[in-house]
Steps between C-alpha positions, in 0.01 A plus 500: 500500500648835393538778750293818503729786400463839667675790328597822676466743213700814426329833571497677164241768567629858496566660746694201626397306809775324696272276708460124458227253602759274666844573642784256415470327837123470461540349154724236659238446771239428231720224358536348846133529591346386170679197356310508172592863422795654316583872509674708235593867520511718191816710482464871578719809533259686729394242757595578862651153534787407270486195273787346692293513821246274330768270360657465844165375626472236228270693268562484127527844340372507141443757229171348384217368720281357225546148642347599835140419585439778755653845453518732799597866498395820673386773259309473172670295229562692175268375226784377277634280783178310571537128426180327383320241713710551814388571855610850608506666840550879516322821593297558183320818607193405298232410756396865542478531121812712479496643144878482460498119537202412284728377222691285750187309598395473137836344413482260796165373374623480143800291607285276724709587804387404847533824700508500877532848648671536839246763596216249469656229718282493812408262778150371573423824686592715202827624653802534276770242567791659311584869476778757506294732721726493805795634302285761326416624850860486624648686206205739471521609864878534476462712187240713678738569790782562252282746307398686815864542598588622153212749485597663831878450480501292819724206406614298200430131450627264233237402245356158580607352168865580575489285816604137463207364700264579787768468766711752312197731469446485876843651561356826364233521770729664755549799267133595525449806723137606480334789683171444684298417187195280460496217247185320385504151350183377329420130472529182700646243260847386400596840359406690816676244718815541291481878537460470877807275515705793375352762731535269798858429398570873496364532853192699401223447754159370401194672649128433467290699250326673794832605658623611157210742466479628855854517636820691434832318508859608546625216277406357158205259518293296257155349497349222296163574345269218394195546277271559801717793611464711186175386337142539619158387380310763305180421689664569835485140619782338695788395277494131411812357336314234300253757371785726398679235295177378345353844420775763528295740290266544798778666696685831503846605610563618854873548448528878517512505879828307468628711209483804730747331737726307261840605367588180311244262351604142416214354296489119517128421478348319202248727328185385324395752230145478640625624838534865599828672425723576797473872432416730209724748322284781642582379851871563446425872462359520853754691716457233769609221263844419640640214290802602295664164429316192372649156447228343288588131504163406349578723199146514360533764232225764534353267763443548871776762530465786248866601521608167350486614140755253364726220620858591578806284445779355711750734333270804523279422801336831591310788343298792634125548479397863458152519662374831361556384144433131571814410308843346529799723572874431533598326821563726801424811297266689736415487870129514419514180296452142617799276435389161367686168499304260277745236380286218363755214529635553851597136578751522213714722723575207734482216246695236692286520815175543309579196284590288802169570677301451178672171416438373852127556458502332159675190634280473809163604361496445123734225379338221706169584331655544156707181507261287707133510591352846455371542853210745523529561121773756555653453154166454326362818655807701394510377139392783272538330162543143377481327160429826322206600717433705810404288799158538661629723781642746248237485227420862588821591314357391162381849403838634604673243278263585214570872536145579607586636845 
């Protein structure tokens, strides 16, 4: 019986992504854990782990992965690289009908590719089982603190992507010397937890939302805001979390009371387009609106945060938002502007750590279901396309594929 071949594919999308689905040591672990599996690694000049690191762990490095059965990457695969009738794992960015990837899904169907999107891998309770969210939060919060220091000439930190790994990044924490500012973090998931790791590591004290609003402090503090803290029912009824997630359109924002006390906003909360925006562009013109630096980790363009007008990049991470004109301005160009950090691929700045955590989740939560019995239909539920057709769970994408939506 021939072995199932898993191929770690090269990241060819531009801008480049240095992450991998499995580190060299994890690839070796797969061989040890699954006797009927072989692993190949496609050669790459940009990957955060060198080819020799894979070879040293007994992994064959090849230029072509056409002999592999299952191909695993991170970002979207360029159309010309798609191999017909293979099983692919990557972030396809198609399930929200993203216009820029319509052709990608069309090509996947044309080539009868079985597409499994990491974003759709969930357990029986609907919770995601693999994600890069923690490192988005870590790097996003670090970038927010870095940006605040740069805006007010308080200290200088190395950019996250110039640090070798998370431990190296942490050596920068002692340089942070903040005045008695207030920092608000929105969200309660992986991203928010990653952001809080950084603030806790810097010795910034966490306070309750009530203390945040009512008390003055002689040191920097932060609070974590969950959906119940900054949303309220339009009919005046008591906030109910289940009602909010089921019918967010029946709610309105109650965030301004925090905006009047916040110096730095670190936005980590998932936003449903049906939900109220965090604040409106008109709100920024209120003299009491205090926020002047925003680290928008969610990076929903023209979404819940009106100052996020475009994504920024690792090499050029910040820009200013000019509120009176509702437009983008050069970074740090005017004291009346809001400085925005909206890098949309934050985990790429710590690719080794992010890859290690991601690969761990794949090995523990996904491979046993992919290579053995599909417990709880984890793989089935995450399969977007197979044999040239959309699966039942994703049939809603047909109009998108056909160019009708």
